[in-house]
C-alpha positions, 0 to 999 in steps of 0.5 A: 525646121529641126533636122530629124532625118526624115527623107524623101523616099528616093533619097538613098538612090539620088544621094548615095553617089554624092555621099560616097564620093565624100568618103561616107559609106552606102546610106541605104542600110541606114534608111529606116522605113516608117510604114504607113500613116492613116492606113494608106500613105507611105511615111518618109524614111528616117535616116538613122543618127548612127550614119557616119555622114549624119552630121554632114547632112544635118549641117547641109540641111541647116545651111540650105535652110538658112540660105533660103529663109534667113536666120529668122528665129531660134525656134525649130520644129520637128518630131520623131515618129509623130502619130506612130512611126518606127524607131529601129530597135538597134537605135538608142532613143536617148542617143538618137535625140541627143545627136539630133539636138547636138547638130541643132545646137552646132548650127545655132547655140541658142536654138530651142527644139519644139516637139509636139505633145501628142499621143505618146510623144515625145516618149520618155526615152527621147526626153532622157537624151536631152539631159540638162539641156532640156530646160533651155533648149526643149519646148513641148506643145501640149497640143490639146491641153483643153480636151486631152491634157498631157501636162498633168500625166504623172506616169508617162514621163515619171512626173507632171509637165513632161517630167519637168520640161518647158511646155505650152498650153494649147487649144486644138480647135479643129482638124482639117479646118472643118467647119463647125461651132463649138467651145466650152467658154467657162470651163476653158477659163477654169482649166487655164487658170488651174494651169497658170496656178499649178504649173512650174514649167509653163512657158505660155499659151498657143493655138494649134488648129488645123484651120482658122477663121472659126469660133472667134469668141473662143479665141478672144477669151483664150488669148485674154486669159494670158493677162488674167489672174482669175477666171472672169464672170462669164455673163459679165465677160459676154456683155463686154464681148458683145459691146466691142464686137457688135458696137452696142449691147442689146438685151436680146443679144446678151440673152442669146449669148447666155444661151449659147454659153450653155449650149454650143459654147458650153459643153465638151465635144467628143475630143474638143474639136467640132462635130463632123457634119453629115453633109460633108461626108461621102454619100452613103445610107448604110445603117451605121454610117455617120453614127457615134459621138463625132456626129452628134451634139450634146446640148439641147437643140431647142435651147440653142435655137431659142438663142438664135431666135433671140439674136435675130430679134435685134437684126435691124438694130445690129445689122450694120455691125460686121461682127454681128453679120459674121455671127449670124451667118455662123449660127444660121448655118449651124441651125441648118447643119444640125437639121440635116443630121436629123433628116439623115436619121430619117433617111436611113430609116426610110431607106431601110423600110423602103418608104418612098414617101418619107425618103422623097420628102426628107431627101428634098429637105436635106438638099434644100438645107444644103442650098441655104447653107451655101447661100449663107456662106456668100455673106462671109468672104472667108467662107467663099471658095473663090477667096479660098482659091484666090488667096493663093493667087493674091500671095503670088502677086506680092513681089517678095514671094518671087516669080511663079510659072503658070504650072506653079499657079495651076498646082496651087489652085489644084491643091486648094481645091483638093484640100477641101474636097477629095483631100486624097484618094484613100483612105480619108477623103473629105478630111479637110471638108468645109462649108464654102459657097461654091464647094457645096453646090459643085461637090457635096450637093451633086454627090448627095443628089445623085444617090437620092435620085438613084434611091428614089428611082429604084423605089418607084420601079420597085427595084433594089436601091443602092445605099452608097455611091462608092468610088463615084464619090471620088469621081465627083470630087475629082471633076470638081477639083479639075473643073477650071471654074472661076468662083465668085470672090465678092461677098453678098451685101447683108441688105441684098441687091439685084444679085443676092436676096439679103440675109434676113430674107434667107432667115425666113427660109431657115426658120422652116428647118428649126426643130421639126416635130414632123421629123421625129414623128416620121422617125418613130413611124419608120422605126415601128415599120421596121419592127413590123417588117422584122416581125413578119420576117420572123413569122415567115421563117417560122412558117418555112421551118414548120413546112420543111419539118412536115415535109421531112416527116 
């Protein structure tokens, strides 16, 4: 880690006496507040590089870091004002960055400082401070090279490639490890090849997702591009990919993947990451909730489903392949996730129209789809909450990790649960949401079911119905985080047994959620009902206005 001066909030209070005893002045005036991140979290203060004891603290930091972890690498990460933050006006940006780099090189003369190319960072003035050292000692990660490349920006740094700074071409697949299939296989190869041919300061390629175990086909092709001198023919590449992943190539599997390459793995998403899933959001039925490009697919749902049907045609031929089963779970889950998006559109309209028939039917279908997703996740060990939590315990059993007290273990489990649910109390709950077996049944389903029950009961009693659960969502999440429940770790067998019914049997139920013409008809009926209600409201208002005018006269 690069010492960039980020300090715990109470650093000045705790360390001041020690620093003054060393002959340095009061550190308090040199601690620069950084405001809030994401609207609700206090950023750590940053120590100004003009503090007389900055070099002392930097050396202490690096010595301690090396004592704890050893001199494992020459690469050090650290950002100045990542995603906002405040560089004080009385601090020269070039002098600040030059000072930080000097202290790093004093610690390790071969060090390379890694900075993130994200939003407006690193600002030009910061790069200017590195002078002629930037080409040997600075490396920038262009975090979202595929969706939002910075290396081609000619204005911000007065020249492409961050003004002539070594950089890495990166793929930002997801935020928070959120579950979702997406990618643009063919376009990705073209963009990467362009960078390979045109860039002068490109050092390599890298991945920057906030979670792993997703979209293996994208990463397989992404890493292969490091060795290629031109983009592959995507259909030929897919045939090879299927053969090595499934153990054999079948006509239906190849036909399916060709359709996937035109739909789910063929088009851009909103920002290059997966779409947000309604089922993983707080329960709410407000008109504008879960709207916009982050919640909608850009490809044809029916063409994607045609590919899924083709892939399932060869289930008997391919079901002994671990790679095939992994993909089947992912594709079937995606079918259901997209279905819930359509159901949700109907539910919001049905709520607004106070239509108990449509609301009752589609709230039931919504929950049933969620239950099937949870059941599917049992067939992939990495999509089971028990393993997500269990990996923390596995890690502590390794003698190399040292001793952990019961409190440490409790906090590891607490954090593992909170990360994939409440995440934080405000303002961005569910940031790291996942579709995991165990998590869906004990967090998301109870939350949505509670809202649906309240609405259905209110309709039956002809009473006002709530359109959201509000703080109750966090309460349900907190109960999940602290429930102390043990979650299963052994994945289900694809063929089924006495405990699990088998993947192909589940597929029969999934097919009931393929593109639903009834849902489209229901949506059209509800929209017409809402229009009629609006017309009736206008007529009533006009009559009331006429009556009021007559009374006046």
